[in-house]
N, CA and C atoms of all chains as a GROMACS GRO file, in nm:
protein
  654
    1LYS      N    1   8.655   9.069   8.558
    1LYS     CA    2   8.760   9.044   8.648
    1LYS      C    3   8.851   9.176   8.660
    2ASN      N    4   8.876   9.203   8.790
    2ASN     CA    5   8.969   9.320   8.802
    2ASN      C    6   9.106   9.287   8.770
    3GLU      N    7   9.179   9.373   8.695
    3GLU     CA    8   9.316   9.358   8.669
    3GLU      C    9   9.389   9.464   8.743
    4VAL      N   10   9.497   9.428   8.815
    4VAL     CA   11   9.581   9.516   8.896
    4VAL      C   12   9.727   9.517   8.843
    5GLU      N   13   9.768   9.639   8.798
    5GLU     CA   14   9.906   9.643   8.751
    5GLU      C   15   9.986   9.734   8.838
    6GLN      N   16  10.097   9.687   8.879
    6GLN     CA   17  10.194   9.756   8.945
    6GLN      C   18  10.315   9.793   8.875
    7SER      N   19  10.374   9.915   8.893
    7SER     CA   20  10.499   9.952   8.827
    7SER      C   21  10.576  10.046   8.933
    8PRO      N   22  10.710  10.023   8.916
    8PRO     CA   23  10.787   9.923   8.840
    8PRO      C   24  10.779   9.788   8.913
    9GLN      N   25  10.834   9.681   8.836
    9GLN     CA   26  10.844   9.555   8.897
    9GLN      C   27  10.952   9.545   8.992
   10ASN      N   28  11.064   9.612   8.962
   10ASN     CA   29  11.178   9.613   9.046
   10ASN      C   30  11.233   9.762   9.055
   11LEU      N   31  11.287   9.792   9.176
   11LEU     CA   32  11.329   9.926   9.187
   11LEU      C   33  11.448   9.930   9.288
   12THR      N   34  11.556   9.995   9.237
   12THR     CA   35  11.676  10.004   9.315
   12THR      C   36  11.700  10.150   9.338
   13ALA      N   37  11.727  10.180   9.469
   13ALA     CA   38  11.741  10.324   9.502
   13ALA      C   39  11.852  10.339   9.597
   14GLN      N   40  11.901  10.458   9.602
   14GLN     CA   41  12.009  10.502   9.698
   14GLN      C   42  11.952  10.545   9.824
   15GLU      N   43  12.005  10.524   9.943
   15GLU     CA   44  11.947  10.566  10.061
   15GLU      C   45  11.927  10.723  10.049
   16GLY      N   46  11.810  10.757  10.109
   16GLY     CA   47  11.770  10.904  10.115
   16GLY      C   48  11.686  10.943   9.987
   17GLU      N   49  11.682  10.860   9.880
   17GLU     CA   50  11.597  10.894   9.766
   17GLU      C   51  11.450  10.895   9.801
   18PHE      N   52  11.378  10.968   9.723
   18PHE     CA   53  11.229  10.968   9.722
   18PHE      C   54  11.185  10.868   9.627
   19ILE      N   55  11.091  10.778   9.660
   19ILE     CA   56  11.052  10.652   9.592
   19ILE      C   57  10.904  10.664   9.559
   20THR      N   58  10.864  10.628   9.434
   20THR     CA   59  10.717  10.619   9.404
   20THR      C   60  10.691  10.475   9.340
   21ILE      N   61  10.590  10.414   9.391
   21ILE     CA   62  10.542  10.281   9.334
   21ILE      C   63  10.393  10.315   9.298
   22ASN      N   64  10.359  10.250   9.176
   22ASN     CA   65  10.222  10.289   9.115
   22ASN      C   66  10.147  10.168   9.105
   23CYS      N   67  10.017  10.191   9.115
   23CYS     CA   68   9.916  10.078   9.108
   23CYS      C   69   9.798  10.128   9.018
   24SER      N   70   9.764  10.049   8.919
   24SER     CA   71   9.643  10.078   8.846
   24SER      C   72   9.556   9.960   8.840
   25TYR      N   73   9.420   9.995   8.840
   25TYR     CA   74   9.330   9.876   8.836
   25TYR      C   75   9.221   9.908   8.738
   26SER      N   76   9.137   9.809   8.698
   26SER     CA   77   9.052   9.821   8.576
   26SER      C   78   8.909   9.848   8.608
   27VAL      N   79   8.855   9.809   8.731
   27VAL     CA   80   8.716   9.832   8.761
   27VAL      C   81   8.694   9.912   8.880
   28GLY      N   82   8.575   9.960   8.916
   28GLY     CA   83   8.548  10.027   9.041
   28GLY      C   84   8.572   9.944   9.156
   29ILE      N   85   8.623  10.005   9.257
   29ILE     CA   86   8.661   9.931   9.379
   29ILE      C   87   8.603  10.002   9.500
   30SER      N   88   8.591   9.922   9.615
   30SER     CA   89   8.544   9.977   9.740
   30SER      C   90   8.659  10.022   9.828
   31ALA      N   91   8.783   9.964   9.814
   31ALA     CA   92   8.897  10.008   9.888
   31ALA      C   93   9.031   9.956   9.817
   32LEU      N   94   9.131  10.015   9.856
   32LEU     CA   95   9.264   9.971   9.797
   32LEU      C   96   9.359   9.961   9.917
   33HIS      N   97   9.440   9.853   9.924
   33HIS     CA   98   9.537   9.832  10.033
   33HIS      C   99   9.681   9.838   9.974
   34TRP      N  100   9.764   9.888  10.055
   34TRP     CA  101   9.918   9.871  10.028
   34TRP      C  102   9.978   9.778  10.142
   35LEU      N  103  10.045   9.686  10.092
   35LEU     CA  104  10.114   9.580  10.184
   35LEU      C  105  10.252   9.577  10.171
   36GLN      N  106  10.324   9.542  10.277
   36GLN     CA  107  10.473   9.522  10.273
   36GLN      C  108  10.510   9.390  10.311
   37GLN      N  109  10.596   9.321  10.224
   37GLN     CA  110  10.634   9.190  10.253
   37GLN      C  111  10.792   9.186  10.260
   38HIS      N  112  10.849   9.150  10.371
   38HIS     CA  113  10.987   9.153  10.393
   38HIS      C  114  11.036   9.008  10.351
   39PRO      N  115  11.164   8.982  10.324
   39PRO     CA  116  11.224   8.863  10.283
   39PRO      C  117  11.179   8.751  10.360
   40GLY      N  118  11.165   8.760  10.496
   40GLY     CA  119  11.119   8.653  10.581
   40GLY      C  120  10.978   8.597  10.544
   41GLY      N  121  10.904   8.681  10.462
   41GLY     CA  122  10.780   8.636  10.420
   41GLY      C  123  10.647   8.694  10.482
   42GLY      N  124  10.669   8.753  10.602
   42GLY     CA  125  10.551   8.814  10.670
   42GLY      C  126  10.496   8.930  10.591
   43ILE      N  127  10.362   8.942  10.603
   43ILE     CA  128  10.300   9.054  10.528
   43ILE      C  129  10.233   9.155  10.634
   44VAL      N  130  10.267   9.277  10.612
   44VAL     CA  131  10.214   9.389  10.697
   44VAL      C  132  10.126   9.478  10.613
   45SER      N  133  10.012   9.516  10.675
   45SER     CA  134   9.938   9.618  10.606
   45SER      C  135   9.983   9.756  10.641
   46LEU      N  136  10.001   9.839  10.525
   46LEU     CA  137  10.052   9.976  10.546
   46LEU      C  138   9.942  10.071  10.543
   47PHE      N  139   9.863  10.064  10.441
   47PHE     CA  140   9.743  10.162  10.428
   47PHE      C  141   9.619  10.093  10.376
   48MET      N  142   9.497  10.140  10.407
   48MET     CA  143   9.380  10.117  10.345
   48MET      C  144   9.319  10.244  10.301
   49LEU      N  145   9.290  10.269  10.175
   49LEU     CA  146   9.239  10.389  10.117
   49LEU      C  147   9.109  10.362  10.036
   50SER      N  148   9.019  10.457  10.055
   50SER     CA  149   8.903  10.460   9.960
   50SER      C  150   8.896  10.598   9.894
   51SER      N  151   8.965  10.690   9.937
   51SER     CA  152   8.969  10.819   9.878
   51SER      C  153   9.085  10.893   9.921
   52GLY      N  154   9.138  11.004   9.860
   52GLY     CA  155   9.228  11.099   9.904
   52GLY      C  156   9.374  11.053   9.929
   53LYS      N  157   9.432  11.075  10.049
   53LYS     CA  158   9.563  11.062  10.085
   53LYS      C  159   9.580  11.029  10.230
   54LYS      N  160   9.678  10.939  10.259
   54LYS     CA  161   9.710  10.911  10.400
   54LYS      C  162   9.861  10.906  10.416
   55LYS      N  163   9.902  10.941  10.535
   55LYS     CA  164  10.042  10.955  10.563
   55LYS      C  165  10.071  10.879  10.698
   56HIS      N  166  10.183  10.811  10.698
   56HIS     CA  167  10.216  10.746  10.820
   56HIS      C  168  10.386  10.746  10.819
   57GLY      N  169  10.429  10.836  10.905
   57GLY     CA  170  10.578  10.851  10.919
   57GLY      C  171  10.637  10.901  10.783
   58ARG      N  172  10.718  10.820  10.722
   58ARG     CA  173  10.788  10.855  10.587
   58ARG      C  174  10.703  10.798  10.459
   59LEU      N  175  10.592  10.732  10.491
   59LEU     CA  176  10.505  10.677  10.390
   59LEU      C  177  10.384  10.757  10.356
   60ILE      N  178  10.363  10.774  10.228
   60ILE     CA  179  10.242  10.845  10.187
   60ILE      C  180  10.164  10.770  10.077
   61ALA      N  181  10.040  10.751  10.088
   61ALA     CA  182   9.961  10.685   9.992
   61ALA      C  183   9.854  10.772   9.945
   62THR      N  184   9.832  10.767   9.810
   62THR     CA  185   9.727  10.850   9.744
   62THR      C  186   9.643  10.754   9.654
   63ILE      N  187   9.526  10.801   9.633
   63ILE     CA  188   9.437  10.724   9.544
   63ILE      C  189   9.357  10.826   9.457
   64ASN      N  190   9.341  10.809   9.329
   64ASN     CA  191   9.255  10.882   9.240
   64ASN      C  192   9.150  10.784   9.186
   65ILE      N  193   9.027  10.799   9.232
   65ILE     CA  194   8.922  10.704   9.203
   65ILE      C  195   8.888  10.715   9.062
   66GLN      N  196   8.877  10.828   9.014
   66GLN     CA  197   8.827  10.855   8.865
   66GLN      C  198   8.937  10.797   8.777
   67GLU      N  199   9.060  10.817   8.811
   67GLU     CA  200   9.169  10.761   8.709
   67GLU      C  201   9.196  10.614   8.746
   68LYS      N  202   9.147  10.554   8.849
   68LYS     CA  203   9.167  10.411   8.891
   68LYS      C  204   9.321  10.391   8.912
   69HIS      N  205   9.379  10.474   8.997
   69HIS     CA  206   9.525  10.476   9.014
   69HIS      C  207   9.565  10.523   9.160
   70SER      N  208   9.667  10.450   9.217
   70SER     CA  209   9.701  10.487   9.351
   70SER      C  210   9.864  10.473   9.342
   71SER      N  211   9.923  10.558   9.430
   71SER     CA  212  10.064  10.566   9.443
   71SER      C  213  10.103  10.558   9.579
   72LEU      N  214  10.225  10.489   9.610
   72LEU     CA  215  10.286  10.472   9.737
   72LEU      C  216  10.415  10.543   9.727
   73HIS      N  217  10.439  10.646   9.811
   73HIS     CA  218  10.565  10.715   9.817
   73HIS      C  219  10.633  10.684   9.944
   74ILE      N  220  10.766  10.686   9.935
   74ILE     CA  221  10.854  10.668  10.043
   74ILE      C  222  10.946  10.783  10.050
   75THR      N  223  10.942  10.873  10.136
   75THR     CA  224  11.043  10.986  10.152
   75THR      C  225  11.168  10.944  10.228
   76ALA      N  226  11.280  10.993  10.197
   76ALA     CA  227  11.405  10.974  10.268
   76ALA      C  228  11.417  10.823  10.291
   77SER      N  229  11.428  10.737  10.180
   77SER     CA  230  11.430  10.595  10.184
   77SER      C  231  11.554  10.543  10.263
   78HIS      N  232  11.542  10.426  10.323
   78HIS     CA  233  11.636  10.370  10.410
   78HIS      C  234  11.646  10.218  10.372
   79PRO      N  235  11.774  10.159  10.397
   79PRO     CA  236  11.776  10.022  10.366
   79PRO      C  237  11.684   9.930  10.428
   80ARG      N  238  11.621   9.961  10.550
   80ARG     CA  239  11.521   9.882  10.611
   80ARG      C  240  11.390   9.890  10.536
   81ASP      N  241  11.371   9.985  10.443
   81ASP     CA  242  11.249   9.993  10.349
   81ASP      C  243  11.256   9.883  10.251
   82SER      N  244  11.373   9.806  10.233
   82SER     CA  245  11.384   9.699  10.128
   82SER      C  246  11.280   9.596  10.152
   83ALA      N  247  11.200   9.573  10.053
   83ALA     CA  248  11.094   9.476  10.081
   83ALA      C  249  11.014   9.471   9.941
   84VAL      N  250  10.906   9.389   9.936
   84VAL     CA  251  10.822   9.374   9.823
   84VAL      C  252  10.698   9.456   9.865
   85TYR      N  253  10.643   9.548   9.788
   85TYR     CA  254  10.529   9.633   9.822
   85TYR      C  255  10.418   9.588   9.718
   86ILE      N  256  10.312   9.557   9.780
   86ILE     CA  257  10.197   9.490   9.707
   86ILE      C  258  10.070   9.572   9.724
   87CYS      N  259  10.002   9.595   9.607
   87CYS     CA  260   9.878   9.669   9.597
   87CYS      C  261   9.766   9.560   9.594
   88ALA      N  262   9.657   9.588   9.666
   88ALA     CA  263   9.539   9.496   9.653
   88ALA      C  264   9.416   9.579   9.657
   89VAL      N  265   9.315   9.538   9.566
   89VAL     CA  266   9.201   9.612   9.555
   89VAL      C  267   9.080   9.525   9.594
   90ALA      N  268   8.975   9.587   9.650
   90ALA     CA  269   8.865   9.514   9.704
   90ALA      C  270   8.733   9.557   9.625
   91VAL      N  271   8.666   9.455   9.583
   91VAL     CA  272   8.536   9.479   9.522
   91VAL      C  273   8.426   9.404   9.578
   92GLY      N  274   8.298   9.445   9.558
   92GLY     CA  275   8.191   9.385   9.613
   92GLY      C  276   8.199   9.348   9.772
   93SER      N  277   8.164   9.227   9.808
   93SER     CA  278   8.183   9.191   9.943
   93SER      C  279   8.319   9.163   9.998
   94TYR      N  280   8.419   9.238   9.950
   94TYR     CA  281   8.553   9.226   9.982
   94TYR      C  282   8.623   9.113   9.914
   95GLN      N  283   8.598   9.096   9.789
   95GLN     CA  284   8.685   9.007   9.710
   95GLN      C  285   8.802   9.082   9.673
   96LEU      N  286   8.922   9.030   9.707
   96LEU     CA  287   9.049   9.098   9.676
   96LEU      C  288   9.131   9.035   9.557
   97THR      N  289   9.187   9.137   9.492
   97THR     CA  290   9.272   9.109   9.385
   97THR      C  291   9.402   9.184   9.394
   98PHE      N  292   9.510   9.112   9.382
   98PHE     CA  293   9.648   9.168   9.416
   98PHE      C  294   9.730   9.194   9.293
   99GLY      N  295   9.817   9.296   9.297
   99GLY     CA  296   9.922   9.328   9.198
   99GLY      C  297  10.029   9.218   9.232
  100LYS      N  298  10.117   9.214   9.125
  100LYS     CA  299  10.223   9.110   9.148
  100LYS      C  300  10.345   9.167   9.233
  101GLY      N  301  10.335   9.292   9.271
  101GLY     CA  302  10.431   9.337   9.373
  101GLY      C  303  10.549   9.415   9.300
  102THR      N  304  10.601   9.504   9.391
  102THR     CA  305  10.728   9.584   9.342
  102THR      C  306  10.832   9.547   9.436
  103LYS      N  307  10.943   9.504   9.389
  103LYS     CA  308  11.060   9.461   9.479
  103LYS      C  309  11.147   9.589   9.491
  104LEU      N  310  11.160   9.636   9.614
  104LEU     CA  311  11.240   9.763   9.632
  104LEU      C  312  11.367   9.727   9.712
  105SER      N  313  11.479   9.766   9.659
  105SER     CA  314  11.614   9.745   9.726
  105SER      C  315  11.678   9.886   9.747
  106VAL      N  316  11.696   9.929   9.867
  106VAL     CA  317  11.754  10.057   9.903
  106VAL      C  318  11.905  10.027   9.945
  107ILE      N  319  11.990  10.097   9.880
  107ILE     CA  320  12.140  10.069   9.894
  107ILE      C  321  12.197  10.174   9.977
  108PRO      N  322  12.286  10.137  10.078
  108PRO     CA  323  12.326  10.250  10.164
  108PRO      C  324  12.416  10.343  10.090
  109GLU      N  325   9.793   9.068  12.278
  109GLU     CA  326   9.838   9.123  12.152
  109GLU      C  327   9.745   9.082  12.040
  110ALA      N  328   9.698   9.175  11.954
  110ALA     CA  329   9.619   9.149  11.844
  110ALA      C  330   9.692   9.069  11.736
  111GLN      N  331   9.633   8.948  11.703
  111GLN     CA  332   9.709   8.873  11.607
  111GLN      C  333   9.624   8.777  11.536
  112VAL      N  334   9.667   8.720  11.421
  112VAL     CA  335   9.620   8.609  11.350
  112VAL      C  336   9.720   8.502  11.357
  113THR      N  337   9.661   8.387  11.404
  113THR     CA  338   9.758   8.267  11.441
  113THR      C  339   9.725   8.163  11.332
  114GLN      N  340   9.831   8.108  11.265
  114GLN     CA  341   9.807   8.018  11.163
  114GLN      C  342   9.903   7.903  11.186
  115ASN      N  343   9.846   7.776  11.180
  115ASN     CA  344   9.931   7.658  11.201
  115ASN      C  345   9.888   7.544  11.114
  116PRO      N  346   9.981   7.466  11.070
  116PRO     CA  347  10.133   7.472  11.110
  116PRO      C  348  10.197   7.571  11.023
  117ARG      N  349  10.326   7.601  11.055
  117ARG     CA  350  10.416   7.696  10.974
  117ARG      C  351  10.474   7.620  10.856
  118TYR      N  352  10.507   7.502  10.862
  118TYR     CA  353  10.544   7.411  10.759
  118TYR      C  354  10.484   7.278  10.755
  119LEU      N  355  10.446   7.236  10.636
  119LEU     CA  356  10.369   7.104  10.622
  119LEU      C  357  10.416   7.044  10.503
  120ILE      N  358  10.458   6.909  10.508
  120ILE     CA  359  10.488   6.834  10.402
  120ILE      C  360  10.397   6.716  10.411
  121THR      N  361  10.324   6.684  10.288
  121THR     CA  362  10.234   6.582  10.286
  121THR      C  363  10.247   6.503  10.158
  122VAL      N  364  10.160   6.405  10.140
  122VAL     CA  365  10.158   6.327  10.017
  122VAL      C  366  10.030   6.345   9.942
  123THR      N  367  10.021   6.326   9.817
  123THR     CA  368   9.909   6.336   9.738
  123THR      C  369   9.786   6.254   9.789
  124GLY      N  370   9.672   6.322   9.804
  124GLY     CA  371   9.543   6.261   9.851
  124GLY      C  372   9.525   6.252  10.002
  125LYS      N  373   9.611   6.288  10.077
  125LYS     CA  374   9.605   6.281  10.216
  125LYS      C  375   9.534   6.415  10.283
  126LYS      N  376   9.426   6.403  10.327
  126LYS     CA  377   9.352   6.519  10.373
  126LYS      C  378   9.428   6.600  10.472
  127LEU      N  379   9.415   6.726  10.469
  127LEU     CA  380   9.479   6.808  10.569
  127LEU      C  381   9.399   6.939  10.600
  128THR      N  382   9.427   6.999  10.718
  128THR     CA  383   9.357   7.115  10.756
  128THR      C  384   9.472   7.217  10.806
  129VAL      N  385   9.457   7.338  10.761
  129VAL     CA  386   9.543   7.451  10.807
  129VAL      C  387   9.448   7.537  10.880
  130THR      N  388   9.491   7.558  11.015
  130THR     CA  389   9.397   7.634  11.106
  130THR      C  390   9.440   7.792  11.107
  131CYS      N  391   9.335   7.861  11.123
  131CYS     CA  392   9.355   8.006  11.144
  131CYS      C  393   9.263   8.070  11.237
  132SER      N  394   9.323   8.138  11.322
  132SER     CA  395   9.248   8.197  11.443
  132SER      C  396   9.281   8.343  11.459
  133GLN      N  397   9.175   8.425  11.492
  133GLN     CA  398   9.206   8.571  11.522
  133GLN      C  399   9.138   8.607  11.656
  134ASN      N  400   9.207   8.705  11.729
  134ASN     CA  401   9.158   8.739  11.852
  134ASN      C  402   9.109   8.888  11.858
  135MET      N  403   9.074   8.936  11.743
  135MET     CA  404   9.022   9.072  11.737
  135MET      C  405   8.887   9.090  11.713
  136ASN      N  406   8.814   8.981  11.709
  136ASN     CA  407   8.660   8.992  11.685
  136ASN      C  408   8.617   9.038  11.547
  137HIS      N  409   8.709   9.017  11.451
  137HIS     CA  410   8.690   9.059  11.311
  137HIS      C  411   8.589   8.972  11.256
  138GLU      N  412   8.499   9.037  11.171
  138GLU     CA  413   8.397   8.968  11.092
  138GLU      C  414   8.446   8.906  10.965
  139TYR      N  415   8.543   8.974  10.909
  139TYR     CA  416   8.595   8.928  10.771
  139TYR      C  417   8.724   8.849  10.800
  140MET      N  418   8.725   8.735  10.729
  140MET     CA  419   8.849   8.659  10.738
  140MET      C  420   8.869   8.604  10.586
  141SER      N  421   8.991   8.562  10.557
  141SER     CA  422   9.017   8.513  10.422
  141SER      C  423   9.145   8.432  10.408
  142TRP      N  424   9.151   8.356  10.298
  142TRP     CA  425   9.268   8.272  10.275
  142TRP      C  426   9.332   8.304  10.134
  143TYR      N  427   9.469   8.303  10.128
  143TYR     CA  428   9.534   8.324  10.006
  143TYR      C  429   9.640   8.236   9.994
  144ARG      N  430   9.680   8.218   9.852
  144ARG     CA  431   9.802   8.142   9.826
  144ARG      C  432   9.891   8.236   9.756
  145GLN      N  433  10.030   8.214   9.780
  145GLN     CA  434  10.131   8.300   9.707
  145GLN      C  435  10.219   8.212   9.634
  146ASP      N  436  10.228   8.232   9.495
  146ASP     CA  437  10.320   8.155   9.410
  146ASP      C  438  10.412   8.249   9.338
  147PRO      N  439  10.539   8.196   9.316
  147PRO     CA  440  10.631   8.283   9.243
  147PRO      C  441  10.573   8.312   9.109
  148GLY      N  442  10.585   8.439   9.066
  148GLY     CA  443  10.546   8.494   8.931
  148GLY      C  444  10.397   8.512   8.920
  149LEU      N  445  10.314   8.458   9.024
  149LEU     CA  446  10.163   8.482   9.010
  149LEU      C  447  10.125   8.570   9.133
  150GLY      N  448  10.205   8.586   9.240
  150GLY     CA  449  10.169   8.673   9.348
  150GLY      C  450  10.060   8.614   9.436
  151LEU      N  451   9.996   8.697   9.504
  151LEU     CA  452   9.900   8.650   9.593
  151LEU      C  453   9.762   8.631   9.533
  152ARG      N  454   9.689   8.531   9.560
  152ARG     CA  455   9.558   8.508   9.495
  152ARG      C  456   9.466   8.461   9.616
  153GLN      N  457   9.344   8.524   9.602
  153GLN     CA  458   9.250   8.479   9.713
  153GLN      C  459   9.185   8.347   9.683
  154ILE      N  460   9.167   8.260   9.785
  154ILE     CA  461   9.111   8.124   9.768
  154ILE      C  462   8.958   8.132   9.805
  155TYR      N  463   8.933   8.179   9.932
  155TYR     CA  464   8.797   8.206   9.990
  155TYR      C  465   8.808   8.314  10.087
  156TYR      N  466   8.693   8.364  10.113
  156TYR     CA  467   8.675   8.467  10.210
  156TYR      C  468   8.536   8.454  10.278
  157SER      N  469   8.529   8.515  10.400
  157SER     CA  470   8.401   8.508  10.475
  157SER      C  471   8.376   8.636  10.538
  158MET      N  472   8.255   8.683  10.519
  158MET     CA  473   8.215   8.814  10.566
  158MET      C  474   8.164   8.806  10.709
  159ASN      N  475   8.123   8.675  10.756
  159ASN     CA  476   8.077   8.650  10.891
  159ASN      C  477   8.062   8.503  10.916
  160VAL      N  478   8.009   8.476  11.035
  160VAL     CA  479   7.989   8.326  11.063
  160VAL      C  480   7.877   8.275  10.966
  161GLU      N  481   7.918   8.148  10.914
  161GLU     CA  482   7.838   8.076  10.821
  161GLU      C  483   7.810   8.144  10.684
  162VAL      N  484   7.893   8.250  10.657
  162VAL     CA  485   7.897   8.314  10.524
  162VAL      C  486   8.026   8.306  10.456
  163THR      N  487   8.047   8.226  10.348
  163THR     CA  488   8.168   8.221  10.282
  163THR      C  489   8.145   8.244  10.137
  164ASP      N  490   8.245   8.284  10.066
  164ASP     CA  491   8.245   8.311   9.918
  164ASP      C  492   8.370   8.269   9.861
  165LYS      N  493   8.360   8.230   9.723
  165LYS     CA  494   8.474   8.195   9.655
  165LYS      C  495   8.558   8.313   9.611
  166GLY      N  496   8.689   8.293   9.626
  166GLY     CA  497   8.780   8.403   9.565
  166GLY      C  498   8.818   8.358   9.421
  167ASP      N  499   8.931   8.391   9.377
  167ASP     CA  500   8.986   8.363   9.238
  167ASP      C  501   9.026   8.214   9.216
  168VAL      N  502   9.069   8.151   9.318
  168VAL     CA  503   9.125   8.005   9.295
  168VAL      C  504   9.069   7.918   9.413
  169PRO      N  505   8.937   7.887   9.411
  169PRO     CA  506   8.884   7.811   9.511
  169PRO      C  507   8.897   7.648   9.491
  170GLU      N  508   8.926   7.611   9.362
  170GLU     CA  509   8.926   7.467   9.325
  170GLU      C  510   9.017   7.394   9.415
  171GLY      N  511   8.965   7.285   9.472
  171GLY     CA  512   9.047   7.195   9.556
  171GLY      C  513   9.058   7.232   9.694
  172TYR      N  514   8.993   7.334   9.733
  172TYR     CA  515   8.983   7.376   9.874
  172TYR      C  516   8.847   7.394   9.935
  173LYS      N  517   8.834   7.371  10.072
  173LYS     CA  518   8.713   7.389  10.144
  173LYS      C  519   8.740   7.480  10.257
  174VAL      N  520   8.634   7.558  10.304
  174VAL     CA  521   8.646   7.628  10.427
  174VAL      C  522   8.521   7.618  10.502
  175SER      N  523   8.531   7.653  10.636
  175SER     CA  524   8.414   7.659  10.712
  175SER      C  525   8.429   7.776  10.808
  176ARG      N  526   8.315   7.833  10.850
  176ARG     CA  527   8.323   7.952  10.952
  176ARG      C  528   8.208   7.923  11.046
  177LYS      N  529   8.237   7.836  11.140
  177LYS     CA  530   8.137   7.805  11.240
  177LYS      C  531   8.143   7.895  11.357
  178GLU      N  532   8.252   7.962  11.381
  178GLU     CA  533   8.257   8.061  11.484
  178GLU      C  534   8.342   8.182  11.433
  179LYS      N  535   8.334   8.302  11.496
  179LYS     CA  536   8.388   8.406  11.434
  179LYS      C  537   8.545   8.406  11.433
  180ARG      N  538   8.601   8.349  11.544
  180ARG     CA  539   8.746   8.358  11.553
  180ARG      C  540   8.828   8.260  11.464
  181ASN      N  541   8.759   8.151  11.417
  181ASN     CA  542   8.830   8.050  11.339
  181ASN      C  543   8.776   8.030  11.197
  182PHE      N  544   8.887   8.010  11.109
  182PHE     CA  545   8.847   7.996  10.974
  182PHE      C  546   8.952   7.901  10.910
  183PRO      N  547   8.925   7.768  10.920
  183PRO     CA  548   9.013   7.663  10.884
  183PRO      C  549   9.011   7.644  10.734
  184LEU      N  550   9.119   7.607  10.663
  184LEU     CA  551   9.128   7.583  10.520
  184LEU      C  552   9.151   7.426  10.508
  185ILE      N  553   9.073   7.366  10.436
  185ILE     CA  554   9.066   7.214  10.428
  185ILE      C  555   9.101   7.169  10.276
  186LEU      N  556   9.205   7.082  10.275
  186LEU     CA  557   9.236   7.024  10.150
  186LEU      C  558   9.200   6.881  10.147
  187GLU      N  559   9.094   6.846  10.092
  187GLU     CA  560   9.030   6.713  10.100
  187GLU      C  561   9.126   6.610  10.039
  188SER      N  562   9.184   6.639   9.927
  188SER     CA  563   9.270   6.541   9.849
  188SER      C  564   9.375   6.627   9.779
  189PRO      N  565   9.481   6.664   9.858
  189PRO     CA  566   9.581   6.756   9.810
  189PRO      C  567   9.654   6.703   9.690
  190SER      N  568   9.688   6.785   9.594
  190SER     CA  569   9.768   6.749   9.475
  190SER      C  570   9.889   6.837   9.472
  191PRO      N  571   9.989   6.789   9.389
  191PRO     CA  572  10.119   6.874   9.393
  191PRO      C  573  10.105   7.019   9.348
  192ASN      N  574  10.006   7.054   9.269
  192ASN     CA  575   9.984   7.189   9.222
  192ASN      C  576   9.928   7.271   9.339
  193GLN      N  577   9.897   7.219   9.451
  193GLN     CA  578   9.868   7.294   9.562
  193GLN      C  579   9.975   7.324   9.660
  194THR      N  580  10.103   7.281   9.611
  194THR     CA  581  10.229   7.331   9.691
  194THR      C  582  10.242   7.478   9.669
  195SER      N  583  10.244   7.548   9.790
  195SER     CA  584  10.237   7.693   9.785
  195SER      C  585  10.260   7.746   9.920
  196LEU      N  586  10.269   7.882   9.929
  196LEU     CA  587  10.269   7.951  10.066
  196LEU      C  588  10.136   8.003  10.094
  197TYR      N  589  10.078   7.964  10.194
  197TYR     CA  590   9.942   8.009  10.222
  197TYR      C  591   9.937   8.111  10.344
  198PHE      N  592   9.848   8.209  10.319
  198PHE     CA  593   9.833   8.312  10.426
  198PHE      C  594   9.680   8.323  10.454
  199CYS      N  595   9.652   8.334  10.585
  199CYS     CA  596   9.520   8.365  10.636
  199CYS      C  597   9.515   8.520  10.674
  200ALA      N  598   9.412   8.584  10.669
  200ALA     CA  599   9.404   8.731  10.704
  200ALA      C  600   9.267   8.752  10.767
  201SER      N  601   9.260   8.855  10.857
  201SER     CA  602   9.132   8.922  10.900
  201SER      C  603   9.144   9.061  10.871
  202LYS      N  604   9.021   9.132  10.871
  202LYS     CA  605   9.015   9.273  10.838
  202LYS      C  606   8.952   9.358  10.948
  203GLY      N  607   9.024   9.447  10.999
  203GLY     CA  608   8.966   9.541  11.084
  203GLY      C  609   8.915   9.661  11.016
  204ASN      N  610   8.898   9.772  11.085
  204ASN     CA  611   8.838   9.894  11.025
  204ASN      C  612   8.937   9.960  10.924
  205GLU      N  613   9.070   9.954  10.950
  205GLU     CA  614   9.162  10.029  10.872
  205GLU      C  615   9.273   9.938  10.811
  206LYS      N  616   9.269   9.810  10.846
  206LYS     CA  617   9.385   9.740  10.787
  206LYS      C  618   9.353   9.584  10.786
  207LEU      N  619   9.426   9.528  10.712
  207LEU     CA  620   9.432   9.369  10.706
  207LEU      C  621   9.538   9.324  10.804
  208PHE      N  622   9.508   9.206  10.874
  208PHE     CA  623   9.608   9.141  10.971
  208PHE      C  624   9.637   9.002  10.905
  209PHE      N  625   9.763   8.987  10.873
  209PHE     CA  626   9.805   8.850  10.821
  209PHE      C  627   9.861   8.753  10.918
  210GLY      N  628   9.826   8.628  10.903
  210GLY     CA  629   9.909   8.524  10.969
  210GLY      C  630  10.046   8.508  10.913
  211SER      N  631  10.125   8.430  10.990
  211SER     CA  632  10.273   8.435  10.953
  211SER      C  633  10.302   8.334  10.827
  212GLY      N  634  10.187   8.270  10.773
  212GLY     CA  635  10.206   8.189  10.667
  212GLY      C  636  10.232   8.039  10.693
  213THR      N  637  10.188   7.951  10.592
  213THR     CA  638  10.196   7.808  10.599
  213THR      C  639  10.270   7.776  10.469
  214GLN      N  640  10.389   7.708  10.472
  214GLN     CA  641  10.456   7.662  10.357
  214GLN      C  642  10.410   7.517  10.334
  215LEU      N  643  10.333   7.487  10.246
  215LEU     CA  644  10.283   7.349  10.216
  215LEU      C  645  10.353   7.294  10.091
  216SER      N  646  10.401   7.170  10.118
  216SER     CA  647  10.464   7.097  10.006
  216SER      C  648  10.370   6.964   9.998
  217VAL      N  649  10.331   6.928   9.876
  217VAL     CA  650  10.243   6.813   9.847
  217VAL      C  651  10.330   6.736   9.748
  218LEU      N  652  10.383   6.609   9.796
  218LEU     CA  653  10.460   6.524   9.721
  218LEU      C  654  10.384   6.417   9.643
   0.00000   0.00000   0.00000
């Protein structure tokens, strides 16, 4: 069974800070997703990665397949970035296993 | 608008009374799936479907049934709900680059 570990569990940052959230997993995967969940509960997909790096606005996601590790970076953080960020890994015919999430609070 | 529609948004029921949570997507996606989210446990996959008439168990399938008779719909069926199935449920479909989630169903089983 794939184990997915996220760190940190909670993160408080000042507006404008550079933020990094980490995700490690235990077995080979076909893809990794980064998701964002706001306090209202809705879940939004940020990135799907199978190798390398992707960038969207102030968000950057990287994955190292050999080390079984991915990072989500937020540059110039803003209070609207406050949310729970969730890593999910896909194996086989797309069975998904999720990390427990990182709760980010960005203070003005 | 591309979306995954889940109904109902809130549901309160009693132990043993069969219920169905509906999920529909308008993006012609082949892959659809169901998850439950519980405090301290995070999201866990219940069932997933790679295509019509193809379904597979996720990590927590006990007490749930699904069917995929047509591409757009993937209902979740609780034949005999129990209080430990009280949870927040999400349906999702997968496109080429991302997952699309429904808005969630908060289920309470009394």
